N, C-alpha and C positions, 0 to 999 in steps of 0.2 A: 560632617558632610553637608554641603550647601544644598538647600532646597531650591529648585528652579520653579518659579511661578509660571504656569502656562498662560499665555495670552492669546488673543485672536491672531490668526495667521496674517502674514504680510504677503501681498500679491504684487509681483512685478511684471509689467507688460511693456512692450516698446511704446515710445511716445508718438512715433509717426507710423500709422497703420493704414495700409491701402486695402480697398475692398477685395475680398477673396484671397488675400495673402495668407500664408501660413506663418503664424507668430509663435514664439516661444513664451510660455507662461512659467514663472518661477514662484513657488509657494514656500515661504520660510515660516517656521513656527518654533517658538521657544518651548521645548518640552523635554523632560528628563529621560524618557524612554528607558525605564527600568524593566528588565525582563522577568524579575522575580527570582533570578538564580544567584544574584550577588548577595554577599553579607556585609553588614556595616562593620567597618574595621575596628571600631571601638567596642560596640556591644556584642558583636559576633552574631547578631540576629539577622534573619533574612530581610532584605529590603523588599517591600511589597511590589508586586507587578503594577506598572503604570505605563502603558504603551498606547500609541495611536493605533487604531484598528481599521479605520475606514476613512476615505476621502471621496466626497462626491462633488462633481463639478457641474454647474448649471450655466447655460449661456442663453440669454434672452428668456429666462424663466423655464427653459427646457433642460432636463438632465441630459448631458452629453457624454459623461464618463463616470465610472466608479472604480476606485482603486482599493483593493484589500491590502492593508499595510501589515507588516510583521514586526516582531520585536527586534529583528536584525537591523532596523533603521538606526542611524546614529542619533545621539542626543542632539536636540535642536536641528532637525533635518531640514534640508533644502531639497524640494521635489520639483523637477521640471517636466513639462510636457508641451506638446504643440497642438494648436487648434487652427481651424480655418476661420478667419475673421470675415464673415459674410455680411455682417450688419453692425450698426451702432446699437449696442445693447449691454445690459449689465452682465458681468461674469462673476458668479458667486462660487466660493469654495466653502464646503462644510466638512469639518473633521470631527470624528468621535473617538473617544479614548476608552480604555478598558474599565474605567470607573464610571462610564456612562455620560461623561460631560461632552458637550458639543461646543465647537469653536467655529465661528463663521466670519467671513469677510467678503465684501463685494467691491469690485472696481468697475468703472464704466469703460467699455471699449468704444472708442470714437473713431469712426472711419473718416480719414482725411482726404 
């Protein structure tokens, strides 16, 4: 069984953003998303739970959204959501997993 090393999320936003437009944000993270219900095929031992549990989004230093994530997410999930681009400011995504690890990334929203 290959072990997937979790890395910080990758955030994709449009390159040309107009003030007050609604933009789609896509967050991709390499994560194994093990529910704890599967067994290793060779050893027959349970594979420990290792899931993403929460994603918090900050825009301009202010929390704008919080997502409760479930073990039903696929391995290496891609999560999309929309926000109103009201100003040029940093957009930060913070994710926590069942092991207590935190993964963060920030991109700059630039109003053109």
